[in-house]
C-alpha positions as CSV (number, residue, x, y, z in Angstrom):
1,M,-4.2,-13.3,-9.7
2,E,-2.8,-11.4,-12.9
3,Y,0.6,-9.5,-12.4
4,S,2.2,-6.9,-14.8
5,T,5.7,-7.4,-13.9
6,I,6.0,-11.0,-12.6
7,L,4.9,-14.4,-13.6
8,Y,3.6,-16.8,-10.9
9,E,3.2,-20.6,-11.1
10,E,2.9,-23.7,-9.0
11,D,4.0,-27.1,-10.0
12,G,3.3,-29.5,-7.0
13,P,4.7,-27.9,-3.7
14,V,6.7,-25.4,-5.5
15,G,5.7,-22.0,-6.3
16,T,7.8,-20.0,-8.7
17,I,8.0,-16.2,-8.9
18,T,9.6,-14.9,-12.0
19,L,10.8,-11.4,-12.4
20,N,9.3,-10.5,-15.8
21,R,11.0,-7.4,-17.3
22,P,13.8,-9.0,-19.2
23,D,14.3,-6.1,-21.6
24,D,15.2,-4.1,-18.7
25,G,17.5,-6.3,-16.7
26,N,14.4,-7.5,-14.5
27,M,14.9,-4.4,-12.8
28,F,12.8,-3.5,-9.8
29,T,9.7,-1.0,-10.3
30,E,7.3,0.2,-7.7
31,A,4.7,-2.2,-9.3
32,M,7.2,-5.2,-9.1
33,C,8.1,-4.7,-5.4
34,H,4.6,-4.7,-4.4
35,E,3.5,-7.6,-6.7
36,I,6.3,-9.7,-5.2
37,R,5.3,-8.6,-1.5
38,D,1.6,-9.4,-2.4
39,V,2.1,-12.8,-4.0
40,I,4.4,-13.8,-1.1
41,E,1.6,-12.7,1.2
42,T,-0.9,-14.8,-0.8
43,I,1.4,-17.8,-0.6
44,R,1.8,-17.3,3.4
45,R,-1.8,-18.0,3.8
46,E,-2.1,-21.2,1.9
47,T,-0.8,-24.7,2.4
48,R,-0.2,-25.9,-0.9
49,T,2.9,-24.3,-1.5
50,R,5.9,-25.7,0.5
51,V,8.9,-24.0,-1.2
52,V,9.0,-20.8,-3.0
53,V,11.5,-20.3,-6.0
54,I,12.5,-16.7,-7.2
55,T,14.1,-16.3,-10.7
56,G,14.5,-14.0,-13.6
57,A,13.0,-14.0,-17.0
58,G,15.4,-14.7,-20.0
59,D,18.8,-16.1,-19.8
60,K,20.9,-12.8,-19.1
61,F,19.4,-11.1,-15.9
62,F,18.4,-12.5,-12.5
63,C,17.8,-8.7,-11.5
64,I,19.9,-5.7,-11.7
65,G,18.1,-3.8,-8.8
66,G,16.3,-0.4,-9.3
67,R,17.7,2.8,-10.5
68,K,17.1,6.6,-9.3
69,D,15.2,7.7,-12.5
70,V,12.5,5.3,-11.9
71,E,9.2,7.2,-11.3
72,I,7.9,6.5,-7.9
73,K,4.4,7.2,-6.7
74,S,4.9,5.5,-3.3
75,T,3.0,7.1,-0.3
76,L,5.5,5.8,2.3
77,Y,8.6,7.3,1.0
78,A,8.4,9.5,-2.1
79,G,11.2,8.7,-4.3
80,T,12.1,5.5,-2.7
81,L,11.4,2.2,-4.4
82,P,9.5,0.1,-1.4
83,T,12.0,-2.8,-1.7
84,L,11.9,-3.1,2.1
85,E,8.4,-4.3,2.0
86,M,9.6,-7.0,-0.8
87,Y,12.6,-8.2,1.6
88,E,10.7,-8.1,4.5
89,A,7.6,-10.4,3.1
90,I,10.5,-12.8,2.0
91,D,12.3,-13.0,5.4
92,R,9.1,-13.5,7.5
93,L,7.4,-15.9,5.1
94,Q,7.4,-19.4,6.9
95,K,8.2,-21.2,3.9
96,P,11.8,-21.7,2.7
97,V,12.9,-19.3,-0.4
98,I,15.3,-20.3,-3.1
99,A,17.0,-17.9,-5.5
100,S,17.5,-19.3,-8.9
101,V,20.1,-17.0,-10.2
102,N,20.0,-17.0,-14.1
103,G,22.3,-14.2,-15.0
104,Y,23.4,-10.9,-13.5
105,A,22.3,-10.3,-9.9
106,I,23.6,-6.7,-9.3
107,G,22.9,-4.1,-6.8
108,G,19.3,-4.7,-5.2
109,G,19.1,-7.9,-7.3
110,N,22.2,-9.2,-5.3
111,V,20.3,-8.3,-2.0
112,L,17.2,-10.0,-3.3
113,Q,19.4,-13.4,-3.4
114,V,20.8,-12.8,-0.3
115,V,17.7,-12.2,1.5
116,C,16.5,-15.5,0.0
117,D,17.1,-18.6,2.2
118,L,19.2,-20.6,-0.5
119,T,20.6,-19.6,-3.7
120,I,21.6,-21.7,-6.7
121,A,23.1,-20.1,-9.6
122,K,24.2,-21.0,-13.2
123,E,27.8,-20.9,-13.9
124,S,27.9,-17.7,-16.0
125,A,26.1,-15.7,-13.4
126,I,27.6,-12.6,-12.0
127,F,27.2,-11.1,-8.6
128,R,28.0,-7.5,-7.7
129,Q,27.1,-4.7,-5.5
130,V,27.5,-1.2,-7.2
131,G,25.8,1.2,-4.7
132,P,28.7,3.4,-3.8
133,M,29.7,3.7,-7.3
134,V,26.6,5.7,-8.0
135,G,26.3,7.2,-4.7
136,S,23.7,4.7,-3.4
137,F,23.9,2.2,-0.4
138,D,22.0,-0.4,1.6
139,A,22.2,0.0,5.4
140,G,20.2,-3.1,6.2
141,Y,19.5,-6.3,4.6
142,G,22.4,-5.8,2.1
143,T,24.9,-5.3,4.9
144,W,23.9,-7.3,7.8
145,Y,22.7,-10.2,6.0
146,L,25.8,-10.1,3.6
147,E,28.1,-10.0,6.7
148,D,26.2,-13.0,7.9
149,L,27.0,-14.9,4.7
150,V,30.7,-14.0,3.9
151,G,32.1,-12.2,7.2
152,K,32.5,-8.5,7.9
153,K,35.9,-8.0,6.0
154,K,34.5,-9.5,2.8
155,A,31.4,-7.8,3.3
156,K,33.1,-4.5,3.3
157,E,35.1,-5.3,0.3
158,I,32.1,-6.1,-1.6
159,W,30.6,-2.8,-0.8
160,F,33.6,-0.6,-0.7
161,C,35.5,-1.9,-3.9
162,N,32.6,-3.5,-5.8
163,P,34.2,-6.4,-7.4
164,K,32.3,-8.6,-9.9
165,L,32.0,-12.1,-8.6
166,S,31.6,-14.9,-10.8
167,A,29.5,-17.8,-9.6
168,R,32.3,-19.9,-8.6
169,E,33.8,-16.9,-6.7
170,A,30.5,-16.5,-4.9
171,L,30.4,-20.1,-3.9
172,D,33.6,-20.1,-2.5
173,I,33.0,-17.1,-0.2
174,G,29.6,-18.5,0.9
175,L,27.7,-15.9,-0.9
176,I,25.7,-18.7,-2.4
177,N,24.9,-22.5,-2.0
178,K,25.6,-24.2,-5.4
179,V,26.6,-23.5,-9.0
180,V,25.2,-25.6,-11.9
181,P,26.1,-25.6,-15.6
182,D,23.8,-22.8,-17.6
183,D,21.5,-25.4,-19.1
184,D,21.0,-27.3,-15.9
185,L,19.7,-24.5,-13.5
186,K,15.9,-25.1,-14.3
187,D,16.2,-28.8,-13.4
188,A,18.8,-28.3,-10.6
189,T,16.5,-25.8,-9.0
190,R,13.5,-27.9,-8.9
191,E,15.7,-30.8,-7.7
192,M,16.7,-28.7,-4.8
193,A,13.3,-27.2,-4.0
194,L,11.7,-30.7,-4.2
195,A,14.5,-32.0,-1.6
196,V,13.5,-29.1,0.7
197,A,9.9,-29.8,0.3
198,E,10.1,-33.1,1.7
199,R,11.2,-32.0,5.0
200,G,8.6,-31.1,7.6
201,S,6.8,-27.8,7.1
202,F,6.5,-27.0,10.7
203,A,10.1,-28.0,11.4
204,L,11.4,-25.7,8.5
205,A,9.1,-22.8,9.5
206,S,10.6,-23.1,13.2
207,I,14.2,-23.2,11.8
208,K,13.5,-20.2,9.6
209,G,11.9,-18.4,12.5
210,A,14.8,-19.0,14.7
211,F,17.5,-17.8,12.4
212,N,15.3,-14.6,11.7
213,A,14.7,-13.9,15.4
214,R,18.4,-12.8,15.7
215,H,17.8,-10.0,13.4
216,G,14.4,-9.2,14.1
217,G,14.6,-7.9,17.8
218,V,11.2,-8.1,19.5
219,S,9.4,-8.6,16.1
220,G,11.5,-11.7,15.4
221,L,11.2,-13.1,18.8
222,S,7.4,-12.6,18.6
223,R,7.3,-14.2,15.3
224,V,8.7,-17.4,16.9
225,T,6.6,-17.2,19.7
226,H,3.2,-16.4,18.0
227,D,3.9,-18.7,14.7
228,L,5.7,-21.7,16.1
229,L,5.8,-21.9,20.0
230,L,2.4,-20.8,20.6
231,R,1.1,-23.2,17.8
232,S,2.9,-26.0,19.3
233,Y,1.7,-25.3,22.8
234,L,-2.0,-25.0,22.0
235,E,-1.9,-28.4,20.2
236,S,-0.5,-30.1,23.4
237,E,-2.5,-32.5,25.6
238,E,-1.6,-30.1,28.6
239,S,-3.2,-27.0,27.0
240,A,-6.3,-29.1,26.0
241,E,-6.7,-30.2,29.6
242,L,-6.4,-26.8,30.9
243,N,-8.8,-25.3,28.5
244,A,-11.4,-28.0,29.2
245,S,-11.0,-27.7,33.0
246,F,-11.3,-23.9,32.9
247,Q,-14.6,-24.3,30.5
248,E,-16.0,-27.0,32.8
249,K,-15.2,-25.0,36.1
250,R,-13.2,-28.0,37.6
251,K,-9.5,-28.5,38.6
252,P,-7.5,-29.6,35.8
253,D,-5.9,-33.2,35.7
254,P,-2.1,-32.7,36.7
255,S,-1.4,-36.2,34.9
256,K,-1.8,-34.6,31.7
257,F,0.8,-32.0,32.3
258,G,4.2,-32.0,30.4
259,S,3.1,-34.7,28.0
């Protein structure tokens, strides 16, 4: 599938989404938000890809978020970038998503890496929330998930005071997972992705679902039940025996229960 604002490529079990607007800070547009959501939904439906990497084009910007003067034609909320649909797609994807931060991660770009399951960054990367400086804010993924990573007091400082955080500072407070020399980012990202890809895909999906259920309410719990527990149950010998006995109009064999 062809995209206008992102690039997507697969290399073995790793799928890489590249935000491809380097001349504009890889800034979100309506089209980019929808394209990221759409490619993730496509990845959800196939079994080739076991890990997804999100990065930015160029060597200066990961993503600097969106801005108020971008023309929006969304039929959902006029004048609002559809970032939530993008974040939600990442959050409910049953495969791990790694943010490979190759430069500035500002505003919505920082929220994007926060929503990802793991983050690796090059040493010169910068992280910052600037919302209140321009009259904006994030009352969901950018606050709740940030608090989980760095704690409530530090999360409030990041939003109230808007400090610029170096990659090392971000690592020290738990905002990201790993920092590598600038020239090593691509190779180190792939090494991390391949290490994750070696783990059991069903186990990884179960773990991700368990983490997300905490914030997802009934939707999060249903996701765990439907995608994971239900699947596991339906593949059990007990389930097979109960289904067979029902179809054959006979009593089930209890010796096959609990196996």
